N, C-alpha and C positions, 0 to 999 in steps of 0.2 A: 684337420685344418693346418697343422704344421707342415704336413707333406704337400698340401695344395699350395701353401705360401712359398714353397721352395722351387716350384716349377718355373723355369726361366721365362717363358712367354707371359705368364701371369705376373711374375716379379717385375718384368719390364713395363707392363701397363696395368697397374692395379685397378684402374677405372673399370676394367672389364668385370672385376669381381663385384664392384658396386652395381654395375648394370645387371649382372647375373642375379644379385640379391633382389633388386627391384623387379626384375622379370619373374623371378620365383614367387615374389609376393603377388604380383599381378595375376599370374597363372593360378595361384592358390585362391585368390579372391574370385576369379572367374569360375573355378571349379565349385567353390562354395555357393556362388550365386546360381549356377546351373543346378546344383542339388536342391537348393531352397526353392527355386521357381518351378523346375520341371522334374525334380526327383531323379535326375540323371547324374551318374558319376562314372569315373573310369573303371574299367574292368580290373578286378583283383583287389586285394586288401591293401597293398603297399603302394600302388601306382598313384593313388590320391595324395599320399604323403610326400611323394618324390619332389614336387615343386617347392614345398615348404622346407623340406630337408636341404634341398639345394640352396635355397635362400639363406638358410641358417649357416651352412658351411661357408658360403661365399662371404657373408657378413663377418664371421669370425676370422676368416683368412684376410679379409680387407683390413680389419682392425690390427692383425699381426703385422701387416706390411706398412701401414700408414699411421700407427698409433702416435708417433712423435710429431707428425705434421697436422693431425686432426685438431679442430677446435673443440671446445668443451661439449657442446651439444652432440656433435658427431662422435666424440670420444665416448660419451655416456651411452649413446644409442648402439654403436657398433661394439663397444666394450661389453655391453649387456649380452649380446649374441655370442661373444667369445666366452664370457665367464659363466653364463647360465648353466651349461652342462656340468661344470665343476661344482657349482652351488647345489644343483640337483643331486649329484652323486654324493656330496657330503651330507645333504639332508637325508638321502636314502639310507646311508650307512649309520648316521646318527640316530635315525628312527629305530633301526634294528638294534643298535647297541643300547639305547635307552630302554627299549622294550625288554631286553634281556635283563638289564640291571633292575628294572622295576618288577618284572614278573617272576623271576627265579625265587626271590625270597617268599613271595606270596604262595607259589606252588609248593615250595619246600615246607612251609608251615601248615599246609592243609592237613587236617587229621585223616588218618587211615581208618577205614571201617574195621573194627575189631569184632570178629565173629565168635571167638572163644578165648577165654582168659582164665588161667588157673595159676597156682604157684609153680607149676612145672613147665608150662608152655603157653604161648600166645599164638593164635592163628588170626592173621589180618590180611587186608588187601595189600598186594605188592605194588610197586611202582609200575605204571603202564600208561600207554597213550590213550587217546580218545576212542580209537576203533580197534585197538588191540584186544585179544581175548583176555578174560579175567585171570589174574594171577593171585595165588595165595602164597603168603610168606609165613614161615615158621620161625618163631623167636623163642629162646629159652632164657629166663631171667637169671642173672648172676648178681646176687646180693640185692640191695635196695634200688640202686640207680643204674646198673649196667644190664645189658641184654646181649646175647649172642645171636647173630643171624645164621640160622642153621641151613636155610635153603628156600627155594621157591618151587612151585609146581603149577602147571596148567592142566595136568591130567587128572581131572576129577569130573564126576557126572552127577553131583548133588548140589543143592542150593546151600551156599555157605551159611546162610541164615539159619539153617536147620540143624547145625551142629549142637549136640547135647553134651557129649564128653569127648575128650581126646587124650590119648596116652602115647607117649614116645616109646617106641620099641627099639631094641638094639639093632644097629645098622649092619648089613651084610658086607658093605664095601665103604671105604673112606670117601667122604665127599657127599654122602647122602644121609638122610634121616627118614626113618619109617615111622609113620604115625597111624595108630588105630583110631579111627574116628567113628563115633556112633552118632547117626543122624536119625531123623524121624522115620526113615525108610529102613534102617538097620545098620549093621557095621560096614565100614569101608576101610580099605588099607591104601594109604596114600604115601607116595615116595616124594620127598622134598630133596631137590639137588642143588648143590652150590654152584 
């Protein structure tokens, strides 16, 4: 709109913008009427929107050029067309920001499924998305209130609900923990990596 309002022929006769706005509205109403009566529309997805978009840009540009000379009803009408995209952008961003502010604490406090817990280790669900593969996380308790996150794994082929016992074995390299897990099917050796 700002660029359109700076073009010299349009700046010299802003009434053309008003006519363009009204013509865009008329074309939009004709397209709407044609669709409602005969189920006929322009070819393509965006061609139907073009007259309305043209009317929108013309009204916003007209407001930019003539805002000081307009009377209050015209100022409100054309000012709406100019400020509506800004209001929608702010509403769109505010919606996303408020969603994050409200949902992050809720998701953070959701309990993890704990599949095995002993005084030496805890095996539970790790953080994951809705369609991501299941992740197991290994924790080792430190005292009464602290725990160390030893690592996570996706490489297992047993049902986590079937864990009977788990024993942490000495690791062969730094940054990994090896756990001997006994399930209903038998023993498994799982590597948890940081």
